[in-house]
N, C-alpha and C positions, 0 to 999 in steps of 0.2 A: 761376335762370338764371345769376347771377353765379358761383355755386359750380361750375357746369358749365364755364364759361369758364375759371375759375381752375384747375380740375382739368386741363383740356386744356392750358393753358399749362405747368403743372407737369410733365405727362407729356412734352410736347415738349421742355422743357429737360432733363429726365432722360435722354431718348433722345439728345439732342445731346451729353450728357456722355460717352456711350459710343460711340466711333467704330466704324464698320462694320469688321468683320474680313475681310480679303481671303481668298479660298479658298487653302488651303495644299495642297501636294502632298507626300506621303511618297515618298521615293526608293526605287526598287527596288534590291534587292541585285544584285551581279554575277550574270550568268546561270549561271556555274559553280556557284553555290549554289542554283540553282532547285529541285533535287530535294529539298532539305531544307525548302522553304517550304510548310508546310501550316497549315491553320487549327487553333487550339486546340480541344479538345473542348467542345462545347456552349456555350450562352450563360450568362453569369453573372447578368445582370439581365433582368427581364421588361420589355418595352416594348409599347406598343399598336400602333405602326405606324412603318415606315421606308420611305422612297421612295428608290430608287437610280436613278442615270443610268449607263448602261453602254453601251460601244460601242468603235469603232475610229475614229481620226482620223489624218490624215497631215500632217506639216509638211515643210519643205524637205529634211530628211535622214532622218527616222524615220517608221516606222509605230508608232502608240501605241495600246495597249489601255488603257482607263480605267474606273474605277468611282468615282462620286461619291455621297456621302451627301447627297441633296437635302433631306431632311427626316426628323427622328426625333421622334415624339411621346413625351414623357417621356425624361429623360436615362437613358442606359444604355450598356453596352459593345456596340459593333457590330463584330463580326469580319467582315473581307472579304478576298478573295484575287482577284487578276486575273492571267491568264497569256496570253501571246501566242504563237501557233503559226504556222508557215509550211510551205509545200510547193511543189515545182516543178510538181506535177500537181494538178488539181482533185480535192478530196475534201471530204466533210462529216464525216469521221471523224477526231477529234483523235488517235487512236492511230496514224494513218497520216501525221501531220504531226510536224514537229520543234518542240519547245518552244524558243522563242528567249529568253524572259525571263519572270519572274514576280515579283510583289510581294504582300506580305501586310501588312495593317493589323490589329494586335491590337485597336485601337479607332479606327474611322473616324468621327471627329467630324462633326457636321452641317456642311455647307459645304465639307468637305475632300474630296480625291480621291487615289487611288493610281493609279499608272501602271506599265506594263511596256512596254518599247520595244525596237526593233531597227532598224538602218539598212535602207532600201530600196535596195539596191545593184544588184539585178537584178529582172526581172519575176517575181513569185511570187504564190501564193495565200496569203492571210492569214485567220486566224480567232482570236477571243478567247474565253476562258472565264472566268466569274465564279463563285466559290463564296462562300456566306454562310449564316448561320443566319437563318431567317425569324422573324417575330414570335412564333411558337409554339415557337421553339428547334429547329426541324427543319432539317437540313442540306439546302441547295438548290444546284443548278448551273444556270447559264444560259449559253448560247453565242450569239455573233453568227452571222450568215451568213458565207459564205466570199467574200472580196473578192479580185479580181485587181488588183494594184497594180504599176505599172511602176517602173523605176529612177529616173524623174523624180518619183515620188510621185503620179502620176495614177491615179485609180480607174477601171479599164476596165470 
């Protein structure tokens, strides 16, 4: 019993020695460079499982598309790309929308996120796209729904 208590104390002190790392955000390149932002070919390392958080959020000035690596089982390289699109008319087709910004992470570490953003200056429809390689190394694409966001940042 004493050894269990000692082991617990040693583990607690070891964990206290390593402060929690705040999530970090990689900055998106200027939108003029958006066309050259693609994922590298294939995965370099195998991993068993990665959980992403992906969506659109709004702050006082911007619409933000984000991808966060919530958890990766086994260390590996996790490629991810996020793009933000807008349109004056409703559509679910990204080809009919204008790409506003894109960001690529050549290695999105666990707990980190990448963002692509644009100002919400007028009422527009917004949609985000995420590209990544899944746990089997297969290229995947996910999209959010289409959101109507006004100039004040309200989701209508």
